[in-house]
Structure formats: C-alpha cells, structure tokens
N, C-alpha and C positions, 0 to 999 in steps of 0.2 A: 601473533599479532595480525590484525586485519589490514589488508592493503586494498583500498578501493580501486575499481577498474578505471574510473575517471577521477583524477585528483589534480586540480589546478586552482588558481586564485579564485576563479568564478565559482567552482563547486564548493570551495572552502567558505566563500561568502554566503552561499545558499545554506550550507549546514549551520553556520553561525546564526543566520537569520531564523532558521527553524528552531534552534535552541533558545532563541531570545523570546519566543512566544510564551506568554504566561497564562493566558486564558483561552477558552474556546472562542470567545468573541474575537480575540487577537488573531487566532488561527483562521477564522472565517474571513476577517478583513484582509489578511495577507493573501490567502488563497484566491479571493475574488479579485484582488489587484494583479496578482502575478500569473494566474492561470486563466485560460479560456474556459468557457462553460463546458465544452467538450472534453478538455483535459481534466477538469475537476471531476466530471462524471465518470470518465474512464478510470481514474485513480480510485474513486470511491467504489466503483463496481469491482475492481480487482481486490480491494480490501474486503468487501463483503464475500467475494468468492473464497478468499483465503480463510476467512472465519468459518464459512460453511464447510470447506474441506477439512479444517481442524476438527469439526464436529462429525466428520465422516459421512456427509451428505453426498448422494450420488451426483455424478456429472449431469444426468438428466434433470434431476430436481433443481440443481444449481442453475442450469441453463434456463429452465422454466421460470424460476423466481427472479433471477437477476437480468435475464436477457443476454447474458454473456455467451459468446460462441464456445464450442468445445475446444477450439484452439486456444482461446484466452484462458479457459479453465485449466487446460493442460499446462500452459506456460506458468500460471500461478502455482500449480502443483509442483512443477519442476523447481521453481524457486523455493518452495517450502521444503522440498527434499534435498536439494543440492545447492541452494543459493547462499547468500552471505548472512543468513539468519535474521535479516531485517524484519520480515513478516513475523517470524517466531517471537522476536523480542517485543514487537508492538502488540501482537495478539496476547502475549503473556501479561502485558500491562492492562489492556482493555477488556480482556476476557480470561481471567485467571482460572476458570473452571476446567 
C-alpha cells in the first residue's frame, strides 16, 4: 500500500479537488486559480520532460526542446525510476505507446 510523504487534511482536500475535475476546461480553470503562472509552467515542463524520458530522448535534446536544466531532467528521471510511480501512471494514461 502506498503511503504519501505528506498526508494531512490540506493535502487530502487537494487530492479530492483534483479527482473532482471532469473536463480539460475544469482542469485549466482550477490550475489558473490555484497556481501561479510560474508554478504551472514548472509543472508542465516536468511532465513534458517525463514524457520525453519515457521515449528515451537524450538529456541534451530534452534541455534544448524544453529549456529544462539538466538538474531538473535528472530529478524527473529519479522520480521515474525510484519515485511513487505518479509520473508512470499519468504517462500510461496520456501516452499509452
């Protein structure tokens, strides 16, 4: 069974909020309200990096295309290899190839 690193009433509320979103429009509206532009851009960059790593694209190519630092790419790669499988589960849904 998975035990999250941070679990409290606030994180539980966030997870329930995410699960309540039914459409892409709902997701955009929620993210625009709850995140700063920089936070949203950072999260989307990491997701794109994860997708590219899944497709075995090199760090150099990823950095060039996304603007992500090699430190960010490395962090995402560690999460893919040793993390809680969050990236893997999401990528399996959005990119089943």
